[in-house]
C-alpha positions as CSV (number, residue, x, y, z in Angstrom):
1,M,-9.4,7.9,11.6
2,T,-6.1,9.7,10.4
3,T,-3.4,8.0,8.2
4,T,-1.1,7.8,11.3
5,D,-3.9,5.8,13.0
6,V,-3.9,2.9,10.6
7,P,-1.4,0.1,10.4
8,T,1.0,-0.3,7.3
9,L,1.0,-3.5,5.8
10,P,4.4,-5.2,5.2
11,H,5.9,-7.3,2.7
12,W,6.6,-11.1,3.5
13,I,10.3,-12.0,2.8
14,D,12.2,-15.0,4.3
15,G,9.3,-16.4,6.0
16,A,8.3,-13.4,8.1
17,P,6.7,-10.0,7.9
18,H,9.3,-7.4,6.3
19,P,8.5,-3.9,7.2
20,S,9.1,-1.3,4.5
21,K,11.6,1.2,4.6
22,S,10.6,2.9,1.1
23,G,8.7,5.5,2.7
24,R,5.9,5.1,0.0
25,T,2.5,3.7,0.7
26,A,-0.9,3.6,-0.6
27,P,-4.4,3.6,1.0
28,V,-6.4,0.4,1.8
29,H,-10.0,1.2,2.1
30,N,-13.3,-0.7,3.4
31,P,-15.3,-0.2,0.3
32,A,-18.6,-0.7,2.3
33,T,-17.8,2.6,4.5
34,G,-15.2,4.3,2.5
35,A,-12.9,4.4,5.4
36,E,-9.2,3.9,5.2
37,I,-8.5,0.9,7.3
38,A,-4.6,0.5,6.4
39,R,-1.7,1.7,4.3
40,V,0.1,-0.8,2.3
41,A,4.0,-0.5,1.6
42,L,5.1,0.0,-1.8
43,A,8.5,-1.6,-2.3
44,D,11.5,0.3,-3.5
45,Q,14.6,-1.4,-5.6
46,E,16.2,-2.5,-2.4
47,E,13.2,-4.3,-1.2
48,I,12.4,-5.8,-4.6
49,D,16.1,-7.1,-4.8
50,A,15.7,-8.5,-1.3
51,A,12.6,-10.4,-2.1
52,I,14.1,-11.8,-5.3
53,A,17.2,-12.9,-3.4
54,S,15.2,-14.6,-0.8
55,A,13.2,-16.5,-3.3
56,E,16.4,-17.6,-5.0
57,R,17.6,-19.2,-2.0
58,G,14.3,-20.6,-1.2
59,S,14.0,-22.3,-4.7
60,A,17.5,-23.9,-4.3
61,L,16.5,-25.5,-1.1
62,W,12.8,-26.3,-2.0
63,G,13.8,-27.7,-5.4
64,S,16.0,-30.3,-3.7
65,F,13.3,-31.7,-1.2
66,S,12.0,-35.1,-2.0
67,I,8.5,-35.5,-3.8
68,A,7.1,-37.0,-0.5
69,K,8.2,-34.0,1.5
70,R,6.7,-31.4,-0.8
71,Q,3.6,-33.3,-1.0
72,S,3.3,-33.3,2.7
73,V,3.4,-29.6,2.8
74,L,0.8,-29.3,0.3
75,F,-1.5,-31.5,2.2
76,A,-0.9,-29.6,5.4
77,F,-1.7,-26.2,3.6
78,R,-4.9,-27.7,2.4
79,E,-6.0,-28.9,5.9
80,L,-5.2,-25.5,7.4
81,L,-7.0,-23.7,4.6
82,N,-10.1,-25.8,5.1
83,A,-10.0,-25.1,8.9
84,R,-9.4,-21.3,8.7
85,K,-11.1,-20.4,5.4
86,G,-13.5,-18.1,7.5
87,E,-10.7,-15.8,8.5
88,L,-9.6,-15.3,5.0
89,A,-13.1,-14.8,3.8
90,A,-13.6,-11.9,6.5
91,I,-10.3,-10.3,5.2
92,I,-11.5,-10.4,1.7
93,T,-14.9,-9.0,2.6
94,A,-13.2,-6.1,4.4
95,E,-11.0,-5.1,1.9
96,H,-12.7,-5.9,-1.4
97,G,-16.3,-5.5,-0.4
98,K,-17.7,-8.9,-1.8
99,V,-20.2,-10.6,0.5
100,R,-19.0,-13.3,2.8
101,S,-20.5,-16.3,0.9
102,D,-19.1,-15.0,-2.3
103,A,-15.7,-14.6,-0.5
104,L,-15.9,-18.5,0.9
105,G,-16.8,-19.5,-2.8
106,E,-13.8,-17.7,-4.1
107,I,-11.7,-19.6,-1.5
108,L,-13.2,-22.9,-2.2
109,R,-12.6,-22.7,-6.0
110,G,-8.9,-21.8,-5.3
111,Q,-8.8,-24.8,-2.9
112,E,-9.8,-27.0,-6.0
113,V,-6.3,-26.0,-7.4
114,V,-4.4,-26.7,-4.0
115,E,-6.1,-30.3,-4.1
116,L,-5.0,-30.7,-7.7
117,A,-1.5,-29.7,-6.7
118,T,-1.4,-32.3,-4.2
119,G,-1.5,-34.9,-6.9
120,F,1.7,-33.4,-8.5
121,P,3.9,-36.6,-8.5
122,H,1.7,-38.1,-11.3
123,L,1.6,-34.8,-13.3
124,T,5.4,-34.0,-13.0
125,K,6.8,-37.3,-13.7
126,G,8.7,-37.8,-17.0
127,A,8.5,-40.8,-19.4
128,Y,10.9,-43.4,-20.3
129,S,11.5,-45.5,-23.5
130,E,13.7,-48.5,-23.0
131,N,16.0,-49.6,-26.0
132,A,14.8,-46.6,-28.4
133,S,17.8,-47.6,-30.2
134,T,20.1,-50.7,-29.8
135,G,21.1,-50.5,-26.2
136,V,20.2,-46.9,-25.8
137,D,17.3,-45.5,-23.5
138,V,15.6,-42.2,-23.9
139,Y,13.8,-40.6,-20.8
140,S,12.5,-37.2,-19.8
141,L,12.8,-35.2,-16.7
142,K,10.5,-32.4,-15.6
143,Q,12.3,-29.9,-13.4
144,P,11.2,-26.7,-11.7
145,L,12.0,-23.3,-13.3
146,G,13.3,-21.7,-10.0
147,V,11.8,-18.4,-9.2
148,V,8.5,-17.5,-10.5
149,G,6.3,-14.4,-10.2
150,V,2.6,-14.0,-9.8
151,I,0.8,-10.6,-10.3
152,S,-2.7,-10.8,-9.2
153,P,-5.8,-8.5,-9.5
154,F,-7.9,-6.8,-6.7
155,N,-11.2,-8.9,-7.7
156,F,-10.1,-12.3,-6.3
157,P,-7.2,-11.6,-3.9
158,A,-7.2,-15.3,-2.9
159,M,-8.5,-17.4,-5.6
160,V,-6.4,-16.0,-8.6
161,P,-3.2,-16.4,-6.8
162,M,-4.2,-20.0,-5.9
163,W,-4.6,-20.6,-9.7
164,F,-1.0,-20.5,-9.8
165,F,1.0,-20.8,-6.6
166,P,0.0,-24.3,-5.7
167,I,1.0,-25.8,-8.9
168,A,4.3,-23.8,-8.9
169,I,5.3,-24.8,-5.4
170,A,4.4,-28.4,-5.9
171,A,6.7,-28.4,-9.0
172,G,9.5,-27.2,-6.9
173,N,9.7,-23.5,-7.5
174,A,9.7,-20.5,-5.3
175,V,6.8,-17.9,-5.8
176,I,6.9,-14.0,-5.5
177,L,3.5,-12.8,-5.3
178,K,2.6,-9.2,-6.1
179,P,-0.9,-8.7,-4.9
180,S,-3.1,-5.7,-5.7
181,E,-2.4,-2.6,-3.5
182,K,-6.2,-2.3,-3.1
183,D,-6.6,-5.6,-1.1
184,P,-3.2,-6.9,-0.2
185,S,-4.0,-8.5,3.3
186,A,-5.2,-12.0,2.0
187,A,-1.7,-12.5,0.5
188,L,0.0,-12.1,3.8
189,W,-2.5,-14.4,5.4
190,M,-1.8,-16.9,2.9
191,A,2.1,-16.6,3.5
192,Q,1.5,-17.2,7.2
193,L,-0.5,-20.2,6.4
194,W,2.2,-21.7,4.2
195,K,4.7,-21.1,7.2
196,D,2.5,-23.0,9.4
197,A,2.2,-25.8,6.9
198,G,5.9,-26.2,6.9
199,L,7.0,-24.4,3.9
200,P,10.5,-23.3,4.1
201,D,11.4,-19.6,4.2
202,G,11.8,-18.1,1.0
203,V,9.6,-20.4,-1.1
204,F,6.5,-18.0,-0.8
205,T,7.3,-14.4,-0.7
206,V,4.7,-11.5,-0.9
207,L,6.0,-8.2,-2.4
208,Q,3.8,-5.3,-1.9
209,G,4.0,-2.5,-4.4
210,D,2.9,-0.6,-7.7
211,K,4.6,-0.6,-11.2
212,L,7.9,-0.3,-9.8
213,A,7.7,-3.7,-8.2
214,V,5.8,-5.2,-11.3
215,D,8.7,-4.0,-13.4
216,G,11.3,-5.4,-11.2
217,L,9.8,-8.8,-11.5
218,L,9.4,-8.4,-15.2
219,T,13.1,-7.6,-15.8
220,S,14.9,-9.5,-13.4
221,P,17.0,-12.2,-14.8
222,I,16.4,-14.5,-11.7
223,V,12.7,-14.6,-12.2
224,Q,11.9,-17.2,-14.9
225,S,8.3,-16.7,-15.4
226,I,5.3,-14.3,-14.9
227,S,1.5,-15.1,-14.2
228,F,-0.8,-12.4,-14.5
229,V,-4.5,-11.7,-14.5
230,G,-5.9,-8.3,-15.3
231,S,-7.0,-5.9,-17.9
232,T,-6.1,-6.3,-21.5
233,P,-3.7,-3.3,-21.7
234,I,-1.8,-4.4,-18.8
235,A,-1.8,-8.0,-19.8
236,Q,-0.3,-7.1,-23.1
237,Y,2.4,-4.8,-21.3
238,I,3.2,-7.7,-19.1
239,Y,3.5,-10.2,-22.0
240,E,5.6,-8.0,-24.2
241,T,7.9,-6.9,-21.4
242,A,8.5,-10.2,-19.8
243,S,8.9,-12.0,-23.2
244,R,11.3,-9.4,-24.1
245,H,13.5,-10.4,-21.1
246,G,13.4,-14.1,-21.7
247,K,10.8,-15.2,-19.4
248,R,7.5,-17.6,-20.0
249,V,4.5,-15.6,-19.6
250,Q,0.9,-16.4,-19.2
251,A,-1.2,-13.1,-19.0
252,L,-4.9,-13.4,-18.8
253,G,-6.6,-10.1,-19.7
254,G,-10.1,-8.6,-19.9
255,A,-13.3,-9.8,-21.2
256,K,-16.6,-8.8,-22.7
257,N,-18.8,-12.0,-22.1
258,H,-22.0,-12.6,-24.1
259,M,-24.9,-14.8,-23.3
260,L,-26.8,-16.0,-26.2
261,V,-30.4,-16.7,-25.5
262,L,-32.3,-18.7,-28.3
263,P,-36.3,-18.4,-28.3
264,D,-36.9,-22.0,-27.0
265,A,-34.8,-21.3,-23.9
266,D,-36.4,-21.4,-20.4
267,L,-36.8,-17.8,-19.9
268,D,-37.1,-18.0,-16.1
269,L,-33.9,-20.0,-16.0
270,V,-32.2,-17.5,-18.3
271,A,-33.2,-14.5,-16.0
272,D,-32.1,-16.1,-12.9
273,Q,-28.7,-17.0,-14.3
274,A,-28.2,-13.7,-16.1
275,V,-28.8,-11.8,-12.7
276,N,-26.3,-14.3,-10.9
277,A,-23.7,-13.8,-13.7
278,G,-24.3,-10.2,-14.2
279,F,-24.3,-9.2,-10.7
280,G,-22.4,-11.6,-8.7
281,A,-19.3,-10.0,-7.1
282,A,-20.8,-6.7,-8.2
283,G,-19.9,-7.6,-11.7
284,E,-16.1,-7.2,-10.9
285,R,-15.0,-10.7,-12.5
286,C,-13.7,-11.4,-15.9
287,M,-16.1,-14.2,-16.3
288,A,-19.2,-12.1,-15.6
289,I,-21.8,-12.0,-18.2
290,S,-22.3,-8.3,-19.4
291,V,-24.1,-8.8,-22.6
292,V,-27.3,-10.6,-23.1
293,L,-28.0,-11.3,-26.8
294,A,-31.9,-12.1,-27.0
295,V,-32.9,-13.6,-30.2
296,E,-36.2,-12.1,-30.9
297,P,-39.0,-12.5,-30.1
298,V,-38.2,-13.1,-26.4
299,A,-36.4,-10.0,-25.6
300,D,-39.6,-7.9,-24.0
301,E,-40.4,-10.8,-21.9
302,L,-36.7,-11.5,-20.8
303,V,-36.2,-7.9,-20.0
304,A,-39.2,-7.8,-17.7
305,K,-38.1,-11.1,-15.9
306,I,-34.6,-9.8,-15.4
307,G,-35.8,-6.3,-14.2
308,E,-38.2,-8.0,-11.8
309,R,-35.4,-10.1,-10.3
310,I,-33.0,-7.0,-9.9
311,G,-35.8,-5.4,-7.9
312,R,-35.4,-8.1,-5.2
313,L,-31.7,-7.8,-4.9
314,R,-30.4,-6.7,-1.5
315,V,-27.3,-4.3,-1.8
316,G,-25.4,-3.5,1.3
317,D,-22.1,-4.1,3.6
318,G,-20.8,-7.4,2.4
319,A,-20.2,-8.4,6.2
320,G,-23.9,-8.3,6.7
321,V,-26.2,-6.5,9.3
322,D,-27.7,-8.4,12.2
323,G,-26.8,-11.7,10.5
324,V,-28.4,-10.9,7.2
325,E,-26.3,-11.0,4.2
326,P,-26.9,-8.9,1.2
327,D,-26.6,-10.3,-2.3
328,M,-24.4,-7.6,-3.5
329,G,-21.6,-5.4,-2.1
330,P,-20.0,-2.3,-3.2
331,L,-17.3,-1.7,-5.8
332,I,-13.6,-1.5,-4.8
333,T,-13.3,2.2,-4.9
334,D,-14.9,5.7,-5.6
335,L,-12.9,6.0,-8.7
336,H,-14.1,2.8,-10.2
337,R,-17.7,3.4,-9.2
338,D,-17.7,6.9,-11.1
339,K,-16.0,5.1,-14.0
340,V,-18.9,2.4,-14.1
341,A,-21.5,5.3,-14.0
342,A,-19.8,6.9,-16.8
343,Y,-20.3,4.0,-18.9
344,V,-24.1,4.1,-18.2
345,D,-24.0,7.8,-19.2
346,I,-22.4,6.8,-22.5
347,A,-25.0,4.0,-23.0
348,E,-27.7,6.4,-22.4
349,Q,-26.5,9.1,-24.7
350,D,-26.1,6.5,-27.4
351,G,-29.7,5.6,-27.2
352,A,-30.0,2.9,-24.9
353,T,-32.9,2.5,-22.5
354,V,-32.0,2.5,-18.8
355,V,-34.5,0.0,-17.4
356,V,-32.9,-0.2,-13.9
357,D,-30.5,2.6,-12.9
358,G,-27.9,1.9,-10.3
359,R,-26.3,5.5,-10.4
360,G,-26.4,7.4,-7.4
361,F,-27.2,4.3,-5.2
362,T,-26.6,4.7,-1.4
363,V,-26.9,2.4,1.5
364,D,-28.5,3.7,4.8
365,G,-25.5,3.9,7.4
366,H,-22.9,3.6,4.6
367,E,-23.3,6.9,2.8
368,N,-19.6,7.1,2.2
369,G,-19.4,3.5,0.8
370,F,-18.6,2.7,-2.8
371,F,-21.9,1.5,-3.9
372,F,-23.4,1.1,-7.2
373,G,-26.7,-0.3,-7.8
374,P,-27.5,-3.3,-10.2
375,T,-28.1,-1.8,-13.6
376,L,-30.0,-3.1,-16.6
377,L,-29.8,-1.6,-20.1
378,D,-31.9,-2.3,-23.0
379,R,-31.5,-1.8,-26.7
380,V,-27.9,-1.1,-26.3
381,P,-26.1,-0.2,-29.7
382,I,-23.4,-2.2,-30.7
383,T,-21.5,0.9,-31.8
384,S,-21.6,2.2,-28.1
385,R,-18.4,2.1,-26.1
386,A,-20.8,0.7,-23.3
387,Y,-21.2,-2.4,-25.3
388,S,-17.7,-3.0,-26.7
389,E,-15.6,-2.1,-23.6
390,E,-15.3,-3.9,-20.4
391,I,-17.1,-2.0,-17.8
392,F,-16.3,-4.5,-14.7
393,G,-19.2,-3.5,-12.8
394,P,-22.9,-4.4,-12.0
395,V,-24.3,-3.4,-15.4
396,L,-26.1,-5.9,-17.6
397,S,-26.8,-4.9,-21.2
398,V,-29.5,-6.4,-23.4
399,V,-28.9,-6.6,-27.2
400,R,-31.8,-7.8,-29.5
401,V,-30.8,-9.9,-32.5
402,A,-32.9,-11.4,-35.2
403,S,-31.2,-14.9,-35.4
404,Y,-28.6,-17.3,-33.9
405,D,-26.3,-16.4,-36.9
406,E,-26.5,-12.6,-35.9
407,G,-25.8,-13.4,-32.1
408,L,-22.7,-15.7,-33.1
409,E,-21.3,-13.0,-35.5
410,L,-21.5,-10.3,-32.6
411,I,-19.7,-12.7,-30.3
412,N,-16.8,-13.7,-32.9
413,S,-16.3,-10.1,-34.1
414,G,-15.5,-8.9,-30.8
415,E,-11.9,-8.3,-29.7
416,F,-12.2,-10.5,-26.4
417,G,-12.7,-14.3,-26.3
418,N,-12.6,-15.2,-22.7
419,G,-16.2,-16.8,-21.9
420,T,-19.5,-17.0,-23.3
421,A,-22.7,-19.1,-22.8
422,I,-25.7,-20.3,-24.8
423,F,-29.3,-20.9,-23.4
424,T,-31.5,-23.2,-25.2
425,R,-33.4,-26.6,-25.3
426,D,-31.8,-27.5,-28.6
427,G,-28.8,-30.0,-28.4
428,G,-27.9,-29.4,-32.1
429,A,-28.0,-25.7,-31.6
430,A,-25.8,-26.0,-28.5
431,R,-23.4,-28.4,-30.3
432,R,-23.0,-26.1,-33.3
433,F,-22.4,-23.2,-31.0
434,Q,-19.5,-24.8,-29.1
435,N,-17.8,-25.6,-32.3
436,E,-18.6,-22.3,-34.1
437,V,-18.0,-19.6,-31.3
438,Q,-14.4,-18.3,-31.1
439,V,-14.2,-18.1,-27.2
440,G,-12.0,-20.1,-25.0
441,M,-14.6,-21.2,-22.3
442,I,-18.1,-22.0,-23.2
443,G,-21.3,-22.6,-21.0
444,I,-24.2,-24.4,-22.3
445,N,-26.9,-23.4,-19.9
446,V,-24.3,-22.8,-17.5
447,P,-23.6,-18.7,-17.2
448,I,-20.1,-18.5,-15.7
449,P,-18.2,-21.5,-17.4
450,V,-15.1,-21.5,-15.1
451,P,-13.4,-24.9,-15.6
452,V,-12.6,-27.0,-12.7
453,A,-9.1,-27.1,-11.6
454,Y,-8.1,-30.3,-13.7
455,H,-9.1,-28.5,-16.8
456,S,-7.4,-25.3,-17.7
457,F,-8.7,-21.6,-17.6
458,G,-8.0,-19.1,-20.2
459,G,-9.7,-17.2,-23.2
460,W,-8.7,-16.5,-26.8
461,K,-7.8,-13.4,-28.8
462,K,-7.2,-10.3,-26.3
463,S,-8.2,-12.2,-23.3
464,L,-4.9,-14.3,-23.1
465,F,-1.3,-13.4,-24.1
466,G,1.1,-16.3,-24.2
467,D,0.6,-19.9,-24.8
468,A,-0.2,-21.4,-21.5
469,K,-3.6,-21.2,-19.7
470,A,-3.9,-21.1,-15.9
471,Y,-4.0,-24.4,-13.8
472,G,-4.9,-28.0,-15.2
473,V,-2.2,-29.6,-17.3
474,H,-1.2,-26.2,-18.7
475,G,-0.2,-25.1,-15.4
476,F,2.2,-28.1,-14.7
477,D,3.7,-27.6,-18.0
478,F,4.3,-24.0,-17.7
479,F,5.9,-24.2,-14.1
480,T,8.3,-27.2,-15.3
481,R,10.9,-27.4,-18.0
482,E,11.8,-30.7,-19.4
483,K,15.1,-32.5,-20.1
484,A,15.5,-35.2,-22.6
485,V,18.2,-37.6,-21.6
486,T,19.6,-40.3,-24.1
487,A,21.7,-43.1,-22.2
488,R,23.8,-45.8,-23.4
489,W,25.5,-48.2,-21.0
490,I,28.2,-50.3,-22.8
491,D,28.2,-53.8,-22.7
492,P,31.6,-54.8,-22.0
493,A,31.1,-58.1,-24.0
494,V,30.2,-56.3,-27.1
495,G,32.2,-53.1,-27.2
496,H,31.3,-49.7,-28.5
497,G,31.9,-50.3,-32.1
498,G,34.8,-47.8,-32.9
499,I,34.8,-44.3,-34.6
500,D,31.9,-43.4,-36.7
501,L,31.8,-39.7,-38.1
502,G,28.3,-40.1,-39.4
503,F,25.1,-38.5,-38.0
504,P,23.8,-40.7,-35.2
505,R,21.3,-43.1,-36.3
506,N,18.6,-45.0,-34.6
507,D,19.0,-48.7,-35.4
């Protein structure tokens, strides 16, 4: 199939597909086959301006809608998503490569935020204090920001945008979503779903593009906030640039998540969960466990158990063959596959033992796919870049430590603070860990501690830039701004008391 044979994916502006005239495109591949299945438009400045202008019109209209009307549209979106989630899962598998059940799981976790957002009337109401001073009432109003931007990564093309846009829309804002160029179709599908749910034109916009589109959102005076998930260097760039242009920012960055295994832990449970957390979605998730800190003397036994389980994993096309779904699909691109392989090379050169080697992995009938086999490294030196840097692939490293304190120190000394976990039967040790570890999301015998929607998602240190985490109460606070109103209605029988040049008092 040549470039001219594949479709070009458009923007979504003013409630409809908006073909690009920029003349710039990027390829979209099926990672399982390596085939180019589409081109995606890359916006020029004229298209960026059109998207922002449409969203500005949409925000003015949508912000004036009653709470009841907005809520009805959110409920309609929820019902449509539940009924048609299989369609979206198939799109995700085709462009990202993750297995179908994992794609459905991603959608369901995003749906949790949609369901939270349907309860927005309670979470966006203000407060009222009657007679705060004599004859004076004070109350607060929570109002939408206007136009907000969401810049999402390739690894969760549905869930990550749904961390932000349901709450932003519920609060009365218009959203411009800039999806990853690698898997952009999920965003267009969700845009159509919003249209079917009755959302007015301009309230949900999809702007396809690269850095030009990103910078257009970061610098526009109309866009009031930016929500981002991606690597730490880009998160820092997003935060600094958008903040410099007067915007609110929640920029979630990278991670290097550790699992601390104490000697009393159930090692069969640990091995199962380490495999689940290390190799699900081919390791392409910021909450993946990438380092197992094994407190001796359990490391030898644990490495053997993990290696045995890895040997049973099926790797293949995420869509499945003859109704049989694999456990793990390919990586997103050939370049990323080669980058992951380079980290394994580095670990080996630095003295790590390659227990299970995923380099050079191929799938019969999919020899051009971007596959990388699950990889287990033992005795990884903490001085190695393979230990300290985010690999973002199916590579699980084991580091042997002598004690709880040594393991805790390794976690706390890292530059990231996204997620971590401890596996133990000792409640006192677990309680101590949750208080002493310097990480934003903690699992106790839970390997991927992604909070439910009514709590908030976000890490510490270089895993989060900005003060607001994603979804939960943080989300509603982020997408609204508060007005405090102080009101006095004069009692004609009393009068207003005449002139008083002193500072207002609360009597």
